[in-house]
N, CA, C and O atoms as a Maestro MAE file, in Angstrom:
{
 s_m_m2io_version
 :::
 2.0.0
}

f_m_ct {
 s_m_title
 :::
 protein
 m_atom[280] {
  # First column is atom index #
  i_m_mmod_type
  r_m_x_coord
  r_m_y_coord
  r_m_z_coord
  i_m_residue_number
  s_m_chain_name
  s_m_pdb_residue_name
  s_m_pdb_atom_name
  i_m_atomic_number
  :::
  1 25 15.898 -34.290 -21.704 1 A "MET " " N  " 7
  2 3 17.241 -34.003 -22.320 1 A "MET " " CA " 6
  3 2 18.336 -35.256 -21.300 1 A "MET " " C  " 6
  4 15 18.359 -35.400 -20.078 1 A "MET " " O  " 8
  5 25 18.967 -35.837 -22.143 2 A "ILE " " N  " 7
  6 3 19.832 -36.682 -21.486 2 A "ILE " " CA " 6
  7 2 20.891 -35.931 -20.556 2 A "ILE " " C  " 6
  8 15 21.207 -34.808 -20.947 2 A "ILE " " O  " 8
  9 25 21.526 -36.426 -19.295 3 A "LYS " " N  " 7
  10 3 22.343 -35.502 -18.393 3 A "LYS " " CA " 6
  11 2 23.391 -36.550 -18.350 3 A "LYS " " C  " 6
  12 15 23.268 -37.742 -18.066 3 A "LYS " " O  " 8
  13 25 24.562 -35.803 -18.722 4 A "TYR " " N  " 7
  14 3 26.045 -36.341 -18.408 4 A "TYR " " CA " 6
  15 2 26.689 -35.716 -17.614 4 A "TYR " " C  " 6
  16 15 26.601 -34.491 -17.693 4 A "TYR " " O  " 8
  17 25 27.493 -36.258 -16.654 5 A "GLY " " N  " 7
  18 3 28.553 -35.483 -15.986 5 A "GLY " " CA " 6
  19 2 29.614 -34.684 -16.728 5 A "GLY " " C  " 6
  20 15 30.241 -34.917 -17.762 5 A "GLY " " O  " 8
  21 25 29.613 -33.655 -15.859 6 A "MET " " N  " 7
  22 3 30.677 -32.599 -16.480 6 A "MET " " CA " 6
  23 2 31.784 -31.987 -15.413 6 A "MET " " C  " 6
  24 15 31.631 -31.693 -14.227 6 A "MET " " O  " 8
  25 25 32.805 -31.914 -16.149 7 A "ILE " " N  " 7
  26 3 33.780 -31.251 -15.375 7 A "ILE " " CA " 6
  27 2 34.282 -29.832 -15.987 7 A "ILE " " C  " 6
  28 15 34.771 -29.466 -17.056 7 A "ILE " " O  " 8
  29 25 33.914 -29.223 -14.768 8 A "ILE " " N  " 7
  30 3 34.095 -27.485 -15.500 8 A "ILE " " CA " 6
  31 2 35.213 -26.775 -14.549 8 A "ILE " " C  " 6
  32 15 35.371 -26.723 -13.329 8 A "ILE " " O  " 8
  33 25 35.946 -26.230 -15.722 9 A "TYR " " N  " 7
  34 3 37.278 -25.374 -14.674 9 A "TYR " " CA " 6
  35 2 37.479 -24.142 -15.512 9 A "TYR " " C  " 6
  36 15 36.897 -24.103 -16.597 9 A "TYR " " O  " 8
  37 25 38.235 -23.127 -15.140 10 A "TRP " " N  " 7
  38 3 38.706 -21.940 -15.493 10 A "TRP " " CA " 6
  39 2 40.201 -22.146 -16.307 10 A "TRP " " C  " 6
  40 15 41.085 -22.827 -15.787 10 A "TRP " " O  " 8
  41 25 40.355 -21.610 -17.388 11 A "SER " " N  " 7
  42 3 41.688 -22.195 -18.225 11 A "SER " " CA " 6
  43 2 42.218 -20.454 -18.136 11 A "SER " " C  " 6
  44 15 41.449 -19.609 -18.594 11 A "SER " " O  " 8
  45 25 43.459 -20.049 -17.570 12 A "GLU " " N  " 7
  46 3 43.991 -19.014 -17.809 12 A "GLU " " CA " 6
  47 2 44.436 -18.914 -19.264 12 A "GLU " " C  " 6
  48 15 44.445 -17.784 -19.751 12 A "GLU " " O  " 8
  49 25 44.803 -19.936 -20.018 13 A "GLU " " N  " 7
  50 3 45.412 -19.792 -21.091 13 A "GLU " " CA " 6
  51 2 44.116 -19.348 -22.136 13 A "GLU " " C  " 6
  52 15 44.406 -18.420 -22.891 13 A "GLU " " O  " 8
  53 25 43.154 -19.728 -22.228 14 A "ASP " " N  " 7
  54 3 41.900 -19.809 -22.731 14 A "ASP " " CA " 6
  55 2 41.193 -18.360 -22.487 14 A "ASP " " C  " 6
  56 15 40.544 -17.682 -23.283 14 A "ASP " " O  " 8
  57 25 41.467 -18.157 -21.390 15 A "GLN " " N  " 7
  58 3 40.377 -17.114 -20.665 15 A "GLN " " CA " 6
  59 2 39.243 -17.336 -20.865 15 A "GLN " " C  " 6
  60 15 38.535 -16.595 -21.547 15 A "GLN " " O  " 8
  61 25 38.825 -18.457 -20.279 16 A "ALA " " N  " 7
  62 3 37.351 -19.167 -20.496 16 A "ALA " " CA " 6
  63 2 36.949 -20.149 -19.628 16 A "ALA " " C  " 6
  64 15 37.868 -20.927 -19.372 16 A "ALA " " O  " 8
  65 25 35.918 -20.398 -19.084 17 A "TYR " " N  " 7
  66 3 35.316 -21.591 -18.587 17 A "TYR " " CA " 6
  67 2 35.479 -22.840 -19.752 17 A "TYR " " C  " 6
  68 15 35.050 -22.730 -20.900 17 A "TYR " " O  " 8
  69 25 36.165 -24.010 -19.239 18 A "ILE " " N  " 7
  70 3 35.952 -25.243 -19.981 18 A "ILE " " CA " 6
  71 2 35.084 -26.147 -19.370 18 A "ILE " " C  " 6
  72 15 35.029 -26.282 -18.147 18 A "ILE " " O  " 8
  73 25 34.330 -26.843 -20.251 19 A "VAL " " N  " 7
  74 3 33.538 -27.790 -19.566 19 A "VAL " " CA " 6
  75 2 34.004 -29.400 -20.676 19 A "VAL " " C  " 6
  76 15 34.091 -29.560 -21.893 19 A "VAL " " O  " 8
  77 25 34.163 -30.133 -19.729 20 A "GLU " " N  " 7
  78 3 34.247 -31.682 -20.277 20 A "GLU " " CA " 6
  79 2 33.440 -32.374 -19.973 20 A "GLU " " C  " 6
  80 15 32.956 -32.219 -18.852 20 A "GLU " " O  " 8
  81 25 32.916 -33.504 -20.893 21 A "VAL " " N  " 7
  82 3 32.060 -34.254 -20.843 21 A "VAL " " CA " 6
  83 2 32.812 -35.644 -20.789 21 A "VAL " " C  " 6
  84 15 32.980 -36.190 -21.879 21 A "VAL " " O  " 8
  85 25 33.262 -36.254 -19.715 22 A "PRO " " N  " 7
  86 3 34.107 -37.297 -19.663 22 A "PRO " " CA " 6
  87 2 33.658 -38.524 -20.522 22 A "PRO " " C  " 6
  88 15 34.393 -39.119 -21.310 22 A "PRO " " O  " 8
  89 25 32.265 -38.840 -20.244 23 A "GLU " " N  " 7
  90 3 31.516 -40.122 -20.815 23 A "GLU " " CA " 6
  91 2 31.499 -40.159 -22.396 23 A "GLU " " C  " 6
  92 15 31.345 -41.192 -23.048 23 A "GLU " " O  " 8
  93 25 31.722 -38.573 -23.062 24 A "LEU " " N  " 7
  94 3 31.535 -38.688 -24.450 24 A "LEU " " CA " 6
  95 2 33.192 -38.256 -24.890 24 A "LEU " " C  " 6
  96 15 33.567 -37.102 -24.678 24 A "LEU " " O  " 8
  97 25 33.906 -39.030 -25.363 25 A "PRO " " N  " 7
  98 3 35.326 -38.742 -25.596 25 A "PRO " " CA " 6
  99 2 35.329 -37.483 -26.688 25 A "PRO " " C  " 6
  100 15 34.904 -37.554 -27.841 25 A "PRO " " O  " 8
  101 25 35.928 -36.279 -26.029 26 A "GLY " " N  " 7
  102 3 36.431 -35.405 -27.284 26 A "GLY " " CA " 6
  103 2 35.259 -34.202 -26.893 26 A "GLY " " C  " 6
  104 15 35.245 -33.126 -27.492 26 A "GLY " " O  " 8
  105 25 34.458 -34.478 -26.003 27 A "CYS " " N  " 7
  106 3 33.318 -33.549 -25.879 27 A "CYS " " CA " 6
  107 2 33.676 -32.615 -24.860 27 A "CYS " " C  " 6
  108 15 33.967 -32.993 -23.725 27 A "CYS " " O  " 8
  109 25 33.668 -31.138 -25.281 28 A "MET " " N  " 7
  110 3 34.131 -30.147 -24.779 28 A "MET " " CA " 6
  111 2 33.680 -28.638 -25.260 28 A "MET " " C  " 6
  112 15 33.669 -28.270 -26.434 28 A "MET " " O  " 8
  113 25 33.393 -28.017 -24.378 29 A "ALA " " N  " 7
  114 3 32.575 -26.607 -24.676 29 A "ALA " " CA " 6
  115 2 33.169 -25.687 -23.740 29 A "ALA " " C  " 6
  116 15 33.571 -26.093 -22.650 29 A "ALA " " O  " 8
  117 25 33.261 -24.397 -24.104 30 A "ASP " " N  " 7
  118 3 33.897 -23.438 -23.525 30 A "ASP " " CA " 6
  119 2 32.687 -22.057 -23.316 30 A "ASP " " C  " 6
  120 15 31.600 -22.016 -23.892 30 A "ASP " " O  " 8
  121 25 33.127 -21.185 -22.515 31 A "GLY " " N  " 7
  122 3 32.527 -20.090 -22.127 31 A "GLY " " CA " 6
  123 2 33.066 -19.031 -21.485 31 A "GLY " " C  " 6
  124 15 34.017 -19.235 -20.730 31 A "GLY " " O  " 8
  125 25 32.473 -17.501 -21.700 32 A "LYS " " N  " 7
  126 3 33.088 -16.402 -20.920 32 A "LYS " " CA " 6
  127 2 32.728 -16.282 -19.527 32 A "LYS " " C  " 6
  128 15 33.230 -15.410 -18.817 32 A "LYS " " O  " 8
  129 25 31.717 -17.277 -19.020 33 A "SER " " N  " 7
  130 3 31.193 -17.306 -17.754 33 A "SER " " CA " 6
  131 2 31.119 -18.748 -17.845 33 A "SER " " C  " 6
  132 15 31.302 -19.445 -18.843 33 A "SER " " O  " 8
  133 25 30.699 -19.253 -16.149 34 A "TYR " " N  " 7
  134 3 30.391 -20.422 -15.834 34 A "TYR " " CA " 6
  135 2 29.109 -20.918 -16.696 34 A "TYR " " C  " 6
  136 15 29.091 -21.864 -17.483 34 A "TYR " " O  " 8
  137 25 27.895 -19.930 -16.312 35 A "GLU " " N  " 7
  138 3 26.623 -20.497 -16.817 35 A "GLU " " CA " 6
  139 2 26.789 -20.547 -18.558 35 A "GLU " " C  " 6
  140 15 26.137 -21.368 -19.203 35 A "GLU " " O  " 8
  141 25 27.598 -19.712 -19.134 36 A "GLU " " N  " 7
  142 3 27.621 -19.809 -20.616 36 A "GLU " " CA " 6
  143 2 28.321 -21.231 -21.080 36 A "GLU " " C  " 6
  144 15 28.109 -21.934 -22.069 36 A "GLU " " O  " 8
  145 25 29.156 -21.365 -20.074 37 A "ALA " " N  " 7
  146 3 29.856 -22.757 -20.886 37 A "ALA " " CA " 6
  147 2 28.752 -23.859 -20.591 37 A "ALA " " C  " 6
  148 15 28.208 -24.495 -21.493 37 A "ALA " " O  " 8
  149 25 28.494 -24.013 -19.337 38 A "VAL " " N  " 7
  150 3 27.644 -25.002 -19.264 38 A "VAL " " CA " 6
  151 2 26.241 -25.244 -20.035 38 A "VAL " " C  " 6
  152 15 25.747 -26.356 -20.223 38 A "VAL " " O  " 8
  153 25 25.624 -23.875 -20.494 39 A "LYS " " N  " 7
  154 3 24.826 -23.697 -21.356 39 A "LYS " " CA " 6
  155 2 24.881 -24.190 -22.646 39 A "LYS " " C  " 6
  156 15 23.996 -24.749 -23.295 39 A "LYS " " O  " 8
  157 25 26.480 -23.811 -23.065 40 A "ASN " " N  " 7
  158 3 26.908 -24.383 -24.434 40 A "ASN " " CA " 6
  159 2 27.186 -25.852 -24.662 40 A "ASN " " C  " 6
  160 15 27.027 -26.397 -25.754 40 A "ASN " " O  " 8
  161 25 27.607 -26.459 -23.576 41 A "ALA " " N  " 7
  162 3 27.887 -27.752 -23.375 41 A "ALA " " CA " 6
  163 2 26.363 -28.597 -23.490 41 A "ALA " " C  " 6
  164 15 26.202 -29.445 -24.368 41 A "ALA " " O  " 8
  165 25 25.290 -28.260 -22.504 42 A "GLU " " N  " 7
  166 3 24.237 -28.680 -22.635 42 A "GLU " " CA " 6
  167 2 23.245 -28.646 -23.733 42 A "GLU " " C  " 6
  168 15 22.617 -29.573 -24.243 42 A "GLU " " O  " 8
  169 25 23.239 -27.235 -24.015 43 A "LYS " " N  " 7
  170 3 22.271 -27.049 -25.316 43 A "LYS " " CA " 6
  171 2 22.992 -27.200 -26.848 43 A "LYS " " C  " 6
  172 15 22.196 -27.038 -27.773 43 A "LYS " " O  " 8
  173 25 24.217 -27.453 -27.185 44 A "ILE " " N  " 7
  174 3 24.755 -27.426 -28.374 44 A "ILE " " CA " 6
  175 2 25.847 -28.663 -28.290 44 A "ILE " " C  " 6
  176 15 25.754 -29.602 -29.081 44 A "ILE " " O  " 8
  177 25 26.722 -28.621 -27.447 45 A "ILE " " N  " 7
  178 3 27.865 -29.475 -27.941 45 A "ILE " " CA " 6
  179 2 27.719 -31.086 -27.564 45 A "ILE " " C  " 6
  180 15 28.485 -31.940 -28.012 45 A "ILE " " O  " 8
  181 25 26.697 -31.341 -26.737 46 A "ILE " " N  " 7
  182 3 26.669 -32.716 -26.321 46 A "ILE " " CA " 6
  183 2 25.595 -33.480 -27.537 46 A "ILE " " C  " 6
  184 15 25.689 -34.584 -28.074 46 A "ILE " " O  " 8
  185 25 24.520 -32.336 -27.707 47 A "GLU " " N  " 7
  186 3 23.422 -32.709 -28.599 47 A "GLU " " CA " 6
  187 2 24.347 -33.070 -30.076 47 A "GLU " " C  " 6
  188 15 24.137 -34.169 -30.591 47 A "GLU " " O  " 8
  189 25 25.248 -32.234 -30.658 48 A "GLU " " N  " 7
  190 3 25.950 -32.513 -31.809 48 A "GLU " " CA " 6
  191 2 26.649 -33.279 -31.823 48 A "GLU " " C  " 6
  192 15 27.011 -33.639 -32.943 48 A "GLU " " O  " 8
  193 25 27.301 -34.036 -30.515 49 A "TRP " " N  " 7
  194 3 28.234 -34.841 -30.530 49 A "TRP " " CA " 6
  195 2 27.492 -36.305 -30.892 49 A "TRP " " C  " 6
  196 15 27.843 -37.153 -31.713 49 A "TRP " " O  " 8
  197 25 26.249 -36.293 -29.911 50 A "ILE " " N  " 7
  198 3 25.244 -37.444 -30.032 50 A "ILE " " CA " 6
  199 2 24.855 -37.563 -31.637 50 A "ILE " " C  " 6
  200 15 24.820 -38.638 -32.236 50 A "ILE " " O  " 8
  201 25 24.536 -36.132 -32.296 51 A "GLU " " N  " 7
  202 3 23.646 -36.521 -33.367 51 A "GLU " " CA " 6
  203 2 25.245 -37.040 -34.519 51 A "GLU " " C  " 6
  204 15 25.027 -37.744 -35.506 51 A "GLU " " O  " 8
  205 25 26.460 -36.658 -34.246 52 A "THR " " N  " 7
  206 3 27.376 -36.864 -35.111 52 A "THR " " CA " 6
  207 2 27.794 -38.486 -35.117 52 A "THR " " C  " 6
  208 15 28.043 -39.098 -36.156 52 A "THR " " O  " 8
  209 25 27.828 -39.077 -33.772 53 A "ALA " " N  " 7
  210 3 27.816 -40.416 -33.449 53 A "ALA " " CA " 6
  211 2 26.865 -41.397 -34.329 53 A "ALA " " C  " 6
  212 15 27.156 -42.368 -35.027 53 A "ALA " " O  " 8
  213 25 25.640 -40.790 -34.040 54 A "LYS " " N  " 7
  214 3 24.369 -41.525 -34.798 54 A "LYS " " CA " 6
  215 2 24.743 -41.594 -36.177 54 A "LYS " " C  " 6
  216 15 24.833 -42.710 -36.688 54 A "LYS " " O  " 8
  217 25 24.983 -40.539 -36.877 55 A "GLU " " N  " 7
  218 3 25.150 -40.476 -38.315 55 A "GLU " " CA " 6
  219 2 26.432 -41.287 -38.584 55 A "GLU " " C  " 6
  220 15 26.408 -41.951 -39.620 55 A "GLU " " O  " 8
  221 25 27.634 -41.352 -37.775 56 A "LEU " " N  " 7
  222 3 28.507 -42.305 -38.211 56 A "LEU " " CA " 6
  223 2 28.436 -43.891 -37.965 56 A "LEU " " C  " 6
  224 15 29.209 -44.800 -38.270 56 A "LEU " " O  " 8
  225 25 26.934 -43.860 -37.145 57 A "GLY " " N  " 7
  226 3 26.756 -45.315 -36.465 57 A "GLY " " CA " 6
  227 2 27.850 -45.833 -35.294 57 A "GLY " " C  " 6
  228 15 28.429 -46.919 -35.261 57 A "GLY " " O  " 8
  229 25 27.947 -44.750 -34.376 58 A "ARG " " N  " 7
  230 3 28.882 -45.131 -33.553 58 A "ARG " " CA " 6
  231 2 28.188 -45.469 -32.006 58 A "ARG " " C  " 6
  232 15 27.053 -45.008 -31.880 58 A "ARG " " O  " 8
  233 25 28.638 -46.086 -31.023 59 A "PRO " " N  " 7
  234 3 27.687 -46.149 -29.657 59 A "PRO " " CA " 6
  235 2 27.551 -44.813 -29.144 59 A "PRO " " C  " 6
  236 15 28.427 -43.949 -29.196 59 A "PRO " " O  " 8
  237 25 26.496 -44.702 -28.686 60 A "ILE " " N  " 7
  238 3 26.295 -43.675 -27.612 60 A "ILE " " CA " 6
  239 2 26.398 -44.007 -26.273 60 A "ILE " " C  " 6
  240 15 25.419 -44.615 -25.839 60 A "ILE " " O  " 8
  241 25 27.393 -43.764 -25.405 61 A "PRO " " N  " 7
  242 3 27.302 -44.288 -24.188 61 A "PRO " " CA " 6
  243 2 25.949 -43.322 -23.260 61 A "PRO " " C  " 6
  244 15 25.695 -42.118 -23.283 61 A "PRO " " O  " 8
  245 25 25.310 -44.439 -22.517 62 A "GLN " " N  " 7
  246 3 24.524 -43.823 -21.251 62 A "GLN " " CA " 6
  247 2 25.051 -42.883 -20.705 62 A "GLN " " C  " 6
  248 15 26.233 -42.701 -20.997 62 A "GLN " " O  " 8
  249 25 24.423 -41.958 -19.748 63 A "PRO " " N  " 7
  250 3 25.041 -41.327 -18.639 63 A "PRO " " CA " 6
  251 2 25.196 -42.251 -17.480 63 A "PRO " " C  " 6
  252 15 24.195 -42.947 -17.308 63 A "PRO " " O  " 8
  253 25 26.048 -42.428 -16.742 64 A "LYS " " N  " 7
  254 3 26.449 -43.232 -15.668 64 A "LYS " " CA " 6
  255 2 25.894 -42.610 -14.357 64 A "LYS " " C  " 6
  256 15 25.594 -43.458 -13.517 64 A "LYS " " O  " 8
  257 25 25.672 -41.194 -13.962 65 A "GLY " " N  " 7
  258 3 25.110 -40.635 -13.080 65 A "GLY " " CA " 6
  259 2 26.333 -40.112 -12.389 65 A "GLY " " C  " 6
  260 15 27.378 -39.802 -12.961 65 A "GLY " " O  " 8
  261 25 26.115 -40.049 -11.191 66 A "ARG " " N  " 7
  262 3 27.271 -39.607 -10.227 66 A "ARG " " CA " 6
  263 2 28.828 -40.352 -10.075 66 A "ARG " " C  " 6
  264 15 28.976 -41.527 -9.739 66 A "ARG " " O  " 8
  265 25 29.763 -39.557 -10.344 67 A "LEU " " N  " 7
  266 3 30.937 -40.231 -10.043 67 A "LEU " " CA " 6
  267 2 31.060 -40.936 -8.768 67 A "LEU " " C  " 6
  268 15 30.516 -40.571 -7.726 67 A "LEU " " O  " 8
  269 25 31.849 -42.030 -8.914 68 A "MET " " N  " 7
  270 3 31.913 -42.627 -7.288 68 A "MET " " CA " 6
  271 2 33.529 -42.336 -6.880 68 A "MET " " C  " 6
  272 15 34.000 -42.561 -5.765 68 A "MET " " O  " 8
  273 25 34.360 -41.721 -8.171 69 A "TYR " " N  " 7
  274 3 35.638 -41.606 -7.694 69 A "TYR " " CA " 6
  275 2 35.696 -40.149 -8.535 69 A "TYR " " C  " 6
  276 15 34.761 -39.694 -9.194 69 A "TYR " " O  " 8
  277 25 37.110 -39.481 -8.341 70 A "ALA " " N  " 7
  278 3 37.627 -38.582 -9.285 70 A "ALA " " CA " 6
  279 2 39.006 -38.516 -9.475 70 A "ALA " " C  " 6
  280 15 39.478 -37.733 -10.299 70 A "ALA " " O  " 8
  :::
 }
 m_bond[279] {
  # First column is bond index #
  i_m_from
  i_m_to
  i_m_order
  :::
  1 1 2 1
  2 2 3 1
  3 3 4 2
  4 3 5 1
  5 5 6 1
  6 6 7 1
  7 7 8 2
  8 7 9 1
  9 9 10 1
  10 10 11 1
  11 11 12 2
  12 11 13 1
  13 13 14 1
  14 14 15 1
  15 15 16 2
  16 15 17 1
  17 17 18 1
  18 18 19 1
  19 19 20 2
  20 19 21 1
  21 21 22 1
  22 22 23 1
  23 23 24 2
  24 23 25 1
  25 25 26 1
  26 26 27 1
  27 27 28 2
  28 27 29 1
  29 29 30 1
  30 30 31 1
  31 31 32 2
  32 31 33 1
  33 33 34 1
  34 34 35 1
  35 35 36 2
  36 35 37 1
  37 37 38 1
  38 38 39 1
  39 39 40 2
  40 39 41 1
  41 41 42 1
  42 42 43 1
  43 43 44 2
  44 43 45 1
  45 45 46 1
  46 46 47 1
  47 47 48 2
  48 47 49 1
  49 49 50 1
  50 50 51 1
  51 51 52 2
  52 51 53 1
  53 53 54 1
  54 54 55 1
  55 55 56 2
  56 55 57 1
  57 57 58 1
  58 58 59 1
  59 59 60 2
  60 59 61 1
  61 61 62 1
  62 62 63 1
  63 63 64 2
  64 63 65 1
  65 65 66 1
  66 66 67 1
  67 67 68 2
  68 67 69 1
  69 69 70 1
  70 70 71 1
  71 71 72 2
  72 71 73 1
  73 73 74 1
  74 74 75 1
  75 75 76 2
  76 75 77 1
  77 77 78 1
  78 78 79 1
  79 79 80 2
  80 79 81 1
  81 81 82 1
  82 82 83 1
  83 83 84 2
  84 83 85 1
  85 85 86 1
  86 86 87 1
  87 87 88 2
  88 87 89 1
  89 89 90 1
  90 90 91 1
  91 91 92 2
  92 91 93 1
  93 93 94 1
  94 94 95 1
  95 95 96 2
  96 95 97 1
  97 97 98 1
  98 98 99 1
  99 99 100 2
  100 99 101 1
  101 101 102 1
  102 102 103 1
  103 103 104 2
  104 103 105 1
  105 105 106 1
  106 106 107 1
  107 107 108 2
  108 107 109 1
  109 109 110 1
  110 110 111 1
  111 111 112 2
  112 111 113 1
  113 113 114 1
  114 114 115 1
  115 115 116 2
  116 115 117 1
  117 117 118 1
  118 118 119 1
  119 119 120 2
  120 119 121 1
  121 121 122 1
  122 122 123 1
  123 123 124 2
  124 123 125 1
  125 125 126 1
  126 126 127 1
  127 127 128 2
  128 127 129 1
  129 129 130 1
  130 130 131 1
  131 131 132 2
  132 131 133 1
  133 133 134 1
  134 134 135 1
  135 135 136 2
  136 135 137 1
  137 137 138 1
  138 138 139 1
  139 139 140 2
  140 139 141 1
  141 141 142 1
  142 142 143 1
  143 143 144 2
  144 143 145 1
  145 145 146 1
  146 146 147 1
  147 147 148 2
  148 147 149 1
  149 149 150 1
  150 150 151 1
  151 151 152 2
  152 151 153 1
  153 153 154 1
  154 154 155 1
  155 155 156 2
  156 155 157 1
  157 157 158 1
  158 158 159 1
  159 159 160 2
  160 159 161 1
  161 161 162 1
  162 162 163 1
  163 163 164 2
  164 163 165 1
  165 165 166 1
  166 166 167 1
  167 167 168 2
  168 167 169 1
  169 169 170 1
  170 170 171 1
  171 171 172 2
  172 171 173 1
  173 173 174 1
  174 174 175 1
  175 175 176 2
  176 175 177 1
  177 177 178 1
  178 178 179 1
  179 179 180 2
  180 179 181 1
  181 181 182 1
  182 182 183 1
  183 183 184 2
  184 183 185 1
  185 185 186 1
  186 186 187 1
  187 187 188 2
  188 187 189 1
  189 189 190 1
  190 190 191 1
  191 191 192 2
  192 191 193 1
  193 193 194 1
  194 194 195 1
  195 195 196 2
  196 195 197 1
  197 197 198 1
  198 198 199 1
  199 199 200 2
  200 199 201 1
  201 201 202 1
  202 202 203 1
  203 203 204 2
  204 203 205 1
  205 205 206 1
  206 206 207 1
  207 207 208 2
  208 207 209 1
  209 209 210 1
  210 210 211 1
  211 211 212 2
  212 211 213 1
  213 213 214 1
  214 214 215 1
  215 215 216 2
  216 215 217 1
  217 217 218 1
  218 218 219 1
  219 219 220 2
  220 219 221 1
  221 221 222 1
  222 222 223 1
  223 223 224 2
  224 223 225 1
  225 225 226 1
  226 226 227 1
  227 227 228 2
  228 227 229 1
  229 229 230 1
  230 230 231 1
  231 231 232 2
  232 231 233 1
  233 233 234 1
  234 234 235 1
  235 235 236 2
  236 235 237 1
  237 237 238 1
  238 238 239 1
  239 239 240 2
  240 239 241 1
  241 241 242 1
  242 242 243 1
  243 243 244 2
  244 243 245 1
  245 245 246 1
  246 246 247 1
  247 247 248 2
  248 247 249 1
  249 249 250 1
  250 250 251 1
  251 251 252 2
  252 251 253 1
  253 253 254 1
  254 254 255 1
  255 255 256 2
  256 255 257 1
  257 257 258 1
  258 258 259 1
  259 259 260 2
  260 259 261 1
  261 261 262 1
  262 262 263 1
  263 263 264 2
  264 263 265 1
  265 265 266 1
  266 266 267 1
  267 267 268 2
  268 267 269 1
  269 269 270 1
  270 270 271 1
  271 271 272 2
  272 271 273 1
  273 273 274 1
  274 274 275 1
  275 275 276 2
  276 275 277 1
  277 277 278 1
  278 278 279 1
  279 279 280 2
  :::
 }
}
């Protein structure tokens, strides 16, 4: 599985953990626990994002690895 960097944080408004995948615009997942949110991102949302991009003929960014800045 391709690994993308993720930003994970707690949302008081949603009462859930939110995962953003900055390299894949609009790619986000959530979960009631930290682990569930990460699992949803890795096992479902990233794969669906890539599948949709392929179907639409859009480029799929390669993972850049560790962020050098935040």
